[in-house]
C-alpha positions as CSV (number, residue, x, y, z in Angstrom):
1,M,-112.5,5.1,-19.9
2,K,-108.8,4.6,-19.0
3,A,-106.6,2.6,-21.3
4,F,-103.7,0.3,-20.4
5,D,-101.6,-2.3,-22.2
6,Y,-102.1,-4.9,-19.5
7,I,-104.8,-5.2,-16.8
8,I,-104.3,-7.6,-14.0
9,A,-107.6,-8.2,-12.2
10,G,-107.0,-9.7,-8.7
11,G,-104.1,-9.3,-6.3
12,G,-103.6,-12.8,-5.1
13,V,-100.6,-15.1,-5.7
14,A,-101.1,-15.2,-9.5
15,G,-101.9,-11.5,-10.0
16,L,-98.9,-10.4,-7.9
17,T,-96.5,-12.9,-9.4
18,L,-97.4,-11.7,-12.9
19,S,-97.0,-8.1,-11.7
20,Y,-93.6,-8.9,-10.4
21,L,-92.6,-10.5,-13.7
22,L,-93.8,-7.5,-15.6
23,L,-91.5,-5.3,-13.6
24,A,-88.6,-6.5,-15.7
25,P,-86.9,-3.9,-17.9
26,E,-88.3,-5.3,-21.2
27,Y,-91.9,-4.3,-20.1
28,R,-91.2,-0.8,-18.9
29,Q,-92.7,0.7,-22.0
30,K,-96.0,-1.1,-21.2
31,S,-98.6,0.4,-18.9
32,V,-99.9,-2.0,-16.3
33,L,-103.0,-1.7,-14.1
34,L,-103.4,-3.9,-11.1
35,I,-107.0,-3.9,-9.7
36,D,-107.8,-5.5,-6.3
37,R,-110.5,-4.6,-3.7
38,Q,-107.8,-4.2,-1.1
39,T,-104.0,-3.9,-0.8
40,K,-103.0,-6.9,1.2
41,T,-100.6,-6.5,4.1
42,D,-101.6,-9.2,6.7
43,N,-100.1,-12.6,7.0
44,D,-103.4,-14.2,6.0
45,K,-101.8,-17.4,4.7
46,T,-98.6,-19.5,4.5
47,F,-97.2,-20.6,1.2
48,C,-95.4,-23.9,1.6
49,F,-93.8,-26.2,-1.0
50,W,-91.0,-28.7,-1.6
51,E,-88.2,-27.9,-4.0
52,K,-84.8,-29.1,-5.1
53,G,-83.4,-25.7,-6.3
54,E,-84.5,-22.1,-5.9
55,N,-87.6,-20.2,-7.0
56,L,-88.5,-16.7,-8.1
57,F,-89.1,-15.6,-4.5
58,E,-86.2,-17.5,-2.8
59,N,-85.3,-14.2,-1.0
60,L,-88.6,-14.4,0.8
61,V,-88.2,-18.0,2.1
62,S,-88.3,-17.6,5.9
63,K,-87.9,-21.2,6.9
64,T,-86.8,-24.5,5.4
65,W,-87.0,-28.0,6.7
66,P,-84.8,-31.0,5.8
67,R,-87.1,-33.7,7.1
68,A,-90.8,-34.5,7.0
69,Q,-93.0,-36.9,8.9
70,V,-96.2,-38.8,7.8
71,K,-98.3,-40.4,10.6
72,G,-101.3,-42.7,10.8
73,T,-102.9,-44.7,13.6
74,E,-100.5,-47.6,12.9
75,F,-97.8,-45.9,10.8
76,N,-95.2,-43.3,11.7
77,K,-92.3,-42.5,9.3
78,S,-89.7,-39.7,9.3
79,Y,-88.1,-39.0,6.0
80,D,-84.8,-37.2,5.1
81,L,-86.0,-35.0,2.2
82,G,-82.7,-34.4,0.4
83,P,-82.2,-33.3,-2.3
84,Y,-85.6,-31.6,-1.6
85,K,-86.3,-29.0,1.0
86,Y,-89.7,-28.1,2.4
87,K,-89.9,-24.3,2.3
88,M,-92.2,-21.6,3.7
89,V,-93.0,-18.1,2.5
90,R,-95.1,-15.8,4.7
91,S,-97.8,-14.1,2.7
92,A,-97.2,-10.8,4.5
93,D,-93.6,-10.8,3.3
94,F,-94.7,-11.7,-0.2
95,Y,-97.3,-8.9,-0.4
96,T,-95.0,-6.3,1.1
97,F,-92.1,-7.2,-1.2
98,I,-94.1,-7.0,-4.4
99,Y,-96.2,-3.9,-3.6
100,K,-92.9,-2.1,-2.7
101,Q,-91.5,-3.1,-6.2
102,I,-94.7,-1.9,-7.9
103,A,-94.7,1.4,-6.0
104,D,-91.3,2.2,-7.5
105,A,-92.4,1.4,-11.1
106,P,-93.6,4.4,-13.0
107,N,-95.5,2.3,-15.6
108,F,-97.7,0.6,-12.9
109,T,-101.0,1.9,-11.6
110,V,-102.7,0.2,-8.6
111,V,-106.4,0.8,-7.8
112,Q,-108.5,-0.5,-4.9
113,E,-111.8,-1.3,-6.5
114,E,-114.2,-4.2,-6.7
115,V,-114.3,-5.7,-10.2
116,Q,-117.9,-6.0,-11.3
117,A,-117.5,-7.4,-14.8
118,I,-114.8,-8.4,-17.3
119,F,-115.8,-8.4,-20.9
120,D,-114.3,-10.4,-23.8
121,N,-113.0,-7.2,-25.5
122,A,-110.7,-6.5,-22.5
123,K,-112.9,-4.0,-20.7
124,V,-113.0,-4.2,-16.9
125,K,-115.9,-2.5,-15.1
126,T,-115.7,-1.5,-11.5
127,A,-118.2,0.6,-9.4
128,R,-116.2,3.7,-10.2
129,Q,-115.4,3.4,-13.9
130,T,-114.4,1.2,-16.8
131,Y,-110.9,0.3,-17.9
132,T,-109.7,-1.1,-21.2
133,G,-106.6,-3.0,-22.1
134,Q,-104.8,-4.8,-24.8
135,Y,-104.9,-7.9,-22.5
136,V,-106.7,-8.6,-19.3
137,F,-105.3,-11.3,-16.9
138,D,-108.2,-12.4,-14.6
139,S,-107.8,-14.2,-11.3
140,T,-111.0,-12.9,-9.7
141,L,-113.0,-15.7,-8.2
142,N,-113.9,-16.0,-4.5
143,Y,-114.1,-19.7,-3.8
144,Q,-115.3,-19.0,-0.3
145,T,-118.7,-17.8,-1.6
146,K,-119.1,-19.5,-4.9
147,R,-117.3,-22.3,-6.9
148,L,-117.5,-24.1,-10.1
149,Y,-118.8,-27.5,-9.0
150,T,-118.5,-31.0,-10.4
151,P,-119.6,-34.2,-8.6
152,N,-116.0,-34.9,-7.8
153,T,-115.0,-31.5,-6.6
154,L,-113.6,-31.4,-3.1
155,L,-112.6,-28.5,-0.9
156,Q,-109.4,-28.4,1.0
157,H,-110.4,-26.3,4.0
158,F,-108.4,-25.7,7.2
159,K,-107.8,-23.6,10.2
160,G,-104.4,-23.0,11.7
161,L,-102.9,-21.5,14.8
162,V,-99.4,-20.1,15.3
163,I,-98.7,-21.0,18.9
164,E,-95.9,-20.4,21.3
165,T,-95.3,-22.8,24.2
166,K,-93.4,-22.3,27.4
167,E,-91.5,-25.6,27.1
168,P,-89.7,-26.9,24.0
169,V,-92.0,-29.4,22.4
170,F,-91.3,-29.3,18.6
171,N,-88.5,-30.7,16.4
172,A,-87.6,-27.5,14.5
173,D,-86.0,-29.5,11.7
174,E,-89.0,-31.6,10.8
175,V,-92.4,-30.9,9.3
176,T,-95.4,-33.0,10.1
177,Y,-96.7,-33.2,6.6
178,M,-99.8,-35.4,7.2
179,D,-100.9,-36.7,10.6
180,F,-103.8,-39.1,10.0
181,S,-103.9,-40.3,13.6
182,I,-106.9,-38.0,14.2
183,P,-110.5,-39.2,13.7
184,Q,-111.2,-39.3,10.0
185,E,-115.0,-38.8,10.3
186,G,-115.5,-40.9,7.2
187,D,-113.5,-38.6,4.9
188,C,-110.0,-37.2,4.8
189,R,-108.7,-35.2,7.8
190,F,-105.2,-34.7,9.0
191,G,-103.0,-32.5,11.2
192,Y,-100.2,-30.4,9.7
193,I,-97.4,-28.9,11.8
194,L,-94.8,-26.4,10.7
195,P,-92.3,-25.9,13.6
196,F,-90.5,-22.6,13.5
197,S,-88.5,-23.3,16.6
198,E,-88.7,-25.7,19.6
199,N,-91.5,-23.7,21.1
200,K,-93.2,-22.0,18.2
201,A,-95.2,-23.6,15.4
202,L,-98.1,-23.4,13.0
203,I,-100.6,-26.2,13.7
204,E,-103.4,-26.8,11.2
205,Y,-106.5,-29.0,11.1
206,T,-107.2,-29.8,7.4
207,I,-110.1,-31.5,5.7
208,F,-110.7,-32.8,2.2
209,N,-114.5,-33.0,1.6
210,Q,-117.4,-31.0,0.1
211,F,-118.7,-29.1,3.0
212,L,-117.3,-26.3,5.2
213,L,-117.6,-26.5,9.0
214,D,-118.8,-23.8,11.4
215,D,-115.8,-21.9,12.7
216,S,-116.5,-23.2,16.2
217,E,-116.0,-26.8,14.9
218,Y,-112.6,-26.0,13.6
219,D,-111.7,-24.6,17.0
220,K,-113.0,-27.7,18.7
221,Q,-111.0,-30.0,16.5
222,L,-107.8,-27.9,16.8
223,E,-108.1,-28.0,20.6
224,S,-108.6,-31.8,20.5
225,Y,-105.5,-32.2,18.3
226,L,-103.4,-30.0,20.6
227,R,-104.5,-32.2,23.5
228,K,-103.5,-35.3,21.5
229,L,-100.1,-33.7,21.0
230,K,-100.0,-33.1,24.8
231,I,-99.8,-29.3,24.3
232,T,-101.9,-27.5,26.9
233,N,-99.8,-24.5,28.0
234,Y,-99.5,-22.2,25.0
235,K,-100.5,-18.8,23.6
236,V,-102.0,-18.1,20.2
237,L,-100.0,-15.6,18.1
238,E,-101.7,-15.8,14.8
239,T,-104.7,-17.5,13.1
240,E,-105.2,-18.4,9.5
241,T,-108.0,-20.1,7.6
242,G,-108.3,-21.1,4.0
243,V,-110.5,-22.9,1.3
244,I,-108.8,-24.3,-1.8
245,P,-110.8,-26.0,-4.5
246,M,-109.7,-29.5,-5.6
247,S,-111.6,-30.0,-8.8
248,D,-111.6,-31.9,-12.1
249,Y,-113.4,-29.0,-13.6
250,P,-111.9,-28.3,-17.1
251,F,-110.4,-24.9,-16.4
252,S,-109.2,-22.8,-19.3
253,V,-106.6,-20.1,-19.5
254,K,-107.9,-18.5,-22.7
255,R,-111.3,-16.9,-22.4
256,S,-111.1,-14.7,-25.5
257,K,-108.4,-13.3,-27.7
258,Q,-107.8,-10.5,-25.1
259,V,-108.9,-12.1,-21.8
260,F,-106.9,-14.8,-20.1
261,Q,-107.6,-16.5,-16.8
262,I,-104.8,-17.1,-14.3
263,G,-104.3,-18.7,-10.9
264,I,-106.9,-21.0,-9.6
265,K,-109.4,-19.7,-12.2
266,G,-107.0,-20.8,-14.9
267,G,-106.4,-24.2,-13.4
268,F,-103.0,-23.5,-12.0
269,A,-103.6,-25.3,-8.7
270,K,-103.0,-29.1,-8.7
271,A,-106.3,-30.7,-8.2
272,S,-105.1,-33.5,-5.9
273,T,-103.1,-31.3,-3.5
274,G,-104.1,-27.7,-3.9
275,Y,-100.5,-26.7,-4.3
276,S,-100.0,-23.8,-6.7
277,F,-97.2,-21.5,-5.6
278,L,-94.4,-23.0,-7.8
279,R,-96.7,-24.1,-10.6
280,T,-98.0,-20.5,-10.9
281,Q,-94.4,-19.2,-11.2
282,R,-93.6,-21.7,-13.9
283,I,-96.7,-21.0,-16.0
284,L,-96.5,-17.2,-15.6
285,K,-92.8,-17.1,-16.5
286,K,-93.7,-18.6,-19.9
287,L,-96.7,-16.3,-20.3
288,A,-94.6,-13.2,-19.6
289,Q,-92.0,-14.5,-22.2
290,N,-94.8,-14.8,-24.7
291,L,-95.8,-11.2,-24.1
292,K,-92.1,-10.2,-24.7
293,E,-92.0,-12.1,-27.9
294,G,-95.3,-10.8,-29.2
295,K,-97.0,-14.2,-29.0
296,S,-100.5,-15.0,-27.7
297,P,-100.2,-15.1,-23.9
298,N,-101.3,-18.7,-23.7
299,A,-98.9,-20.1,-26.3
300,D,-97.2,-23.3,-25.2
301,L,-97.8,-22.8,-21.5
302,P,-96.5,-25.6,-19.3
303,L,-99.9,-26.7,-18.1
304,Q,-100.8,-30.1,-16.7
305,K,-100.4,-33.2,-19.0
306,K,-103.5,-35.2,-19.8
307,R,-102.4,-38.3,-17.9
308,F,-101.8,-36.4,-14.7
309,K,-105.2,-34.8,-15.0
310,S,-106.6,-38.3,-15.1
311,Y,-104.6,-39.3,-12.0
312,D,-105.9,-36.3,-10.1
313,A,-109.4,-36.9,-11.2
314,T,-109.1,-40.5,-10.1
315,L,-108.1,-39.6,-6.6
316,L,-110.9,-37.0,-6.4
317,R,-113.5,-39.6,-7.5
318,V,-112.3,-42.1,-4.9
319,L,-112.2,-39.6,-2.1
320,A,-115.6,-38.1,-3.1
321,S,-117.2,-41.6,-3.1
322,G,-116.5,-42.1,0.6
323,Q,-115.3,-45.7,0.1
324,F,-112.0,-45.0,1.8
325,T,-110.7,-42.5,4.4
326,G,-107.8,-40.3,3.7
327,E,-105.7,-42.4,6.1
328,E,-106.4,-45.6,4.3
329,I,-105.3,-44.1,1.0
330,F,-102.4,-41.8,1.8
331,T,-100.6,-43.7,4.5
332,E,-100.3,-46.7,2.2
333,L,-99.0,-44.5,-0.6
334,F,-96.2,-43.0,1.5
335,K,-95.5,-46.3,3.3
336,K,-95.0,-48.2,0.1
337,N,-93.5,-45.6,-2.1
338,G,-91.6,-43.2,0.2
339,M,-91.6,-39.4,0.3
340,H,-89.1,-38.9,-2.6
341,L,-91.1,-40.9,-5.2
342,M,-94.4,-39.3,-4.0
343,F,-92.9,-35.8,-4.4
344,K,-91.6,-36.7,-7.8
345,F,-95.1,-38.0,-8.7
346,L,-96.9,-34.9,-7.4
347,D,-94.4,-32.7,-9.3
348,E,-95.5,-34.7,-12.4
349,E,-91.9,-35.8,-13.2
350,T,-92.4,-39.6,-12.9
351,T,-92.2,-42.1,-15.7
352,V,-95.2,-44.2,-16.7
353,A,-93.5,-47.2,-15.0
354,E,-93.1,-45.3,-11.8
355,E,-96.7,-44.2,-12.0
356,L,-97.9,-47.8,-12.4
357,K,-95.9,-48.8,-9.3
358,I,-97.6,-46.0,-7.4
359,M,-101.1,-47.0,-8.6
360,S,-100.4,-50.6,-7.5
361,T,-100.2,-49.4,-3.9
362,T,-103.7,-48.0,-3.9
363,P,-107.0,-49.9,-3.5
364,I,-106.5,-51.1,-7.0
365,K,-110.0,-52.1,-8.1
366,S,-111.6,-48.9,-6.9
367,F,-108.8,-46.7,-8.4
368,A,-108.8,-48.6,-11.7
369,K,-112.5,-48.1,-12.1
370,A,-112.2,-44.4,-11.2
371,F,-109.3,-44.0,-13.6
372,V,-111.2,-45.5,-16.5
373,N,-114.2,-43.3,-15.7
374,S,-112.0,-40.2,-15.6
375,L,-110.7,-41.0,-19.1
376,A,-114.2,-41.7,-20.5
377,S,-116.2,-38.8,-19.1
378,K,-115.9,-35.0,-19.2
379,P,-117.0,-33.3,-16.0
380,K,-120.1,-31.2,-16.3
381,A,-120.0,-28.0,-14.2
382,Q,-122.8,-26.2,-12.5
383,S,-122.8,-23.2,-10.2
384,K,-123.3,-24.1,-6.6
385,F,-123.1,-22.0,-3.4
386,L,-121.4,-23.4,-0.4
387,S,-123.4,-24.1,2.7
């Protein structure tokens, strides 16, 4: 049995962000083990977010946009985002940068092994051996094969293509944040465009619902969307897919005195959007500070406030009910509140008065009923496999 001070199980965004934070000089006397089944190198996803200032990985931001567009069948609005900027970090750059830093750190050990079990006494079992630590930070959960399920859990699933066109067809300064002009199919579906230049962009077809599609169906919908955009002459440079849980499940950071859950497993992703890149940094900075000060890792973490949990649960309940399409809900929210107030709300920085204004622009009776239910009930989880 090999012993370490800290064991990080899982090399996703949360695991690698915590690894990076633990590279600081004050942790050099601590032995750290990072376990993942593979060392990631591919550009398998794109991390995007809006921000006023700078973040922990500002050096990895490869593109920023000063404008964003929201579209519907009868609504089309372009917004100047200032003082926000919409930013992108390529996962390949993120992985390469952090693994390079880890490789130069003598107190770090990286193993490529499949985690089979994590025990409350900070033991981690793999197929090869068992490791023990003072603390284990666990982000190992594959939502593409199994998820914690509540009746209001949705999946944000998507397929995207990085394409290059012969002719200039994109506005390189403007993101298409949500394009609801595509058929809604009774739920929430939208196009998402990140233009890197006038003839190169990532184009995604995104769905919020409870069931994944066959891969051929994503391709069919992407082809249809490209035709709608009048893009026919292009070549595909990269492909990416993803599944992000949007759930009111009561995630918990602390599993035991020595095991703490981070990332999606710890509830770091915002339930109503799936965004987690900046939230993960904010939470893990405080966790690392706790380790430095000898406190419990979960002491006073900047987790989601109760009222924002209820807002997120309300949206999930309404979307899961199928009463309204995504276009009917989201285009009205952006049309009547603007991008800046919506970003502020999604960043959970609004006042109660601003939140009441936003709520008044939704289908008020349905949202009010769902909000009351979200306050009155605790979601019960069960294990469910995706079809």
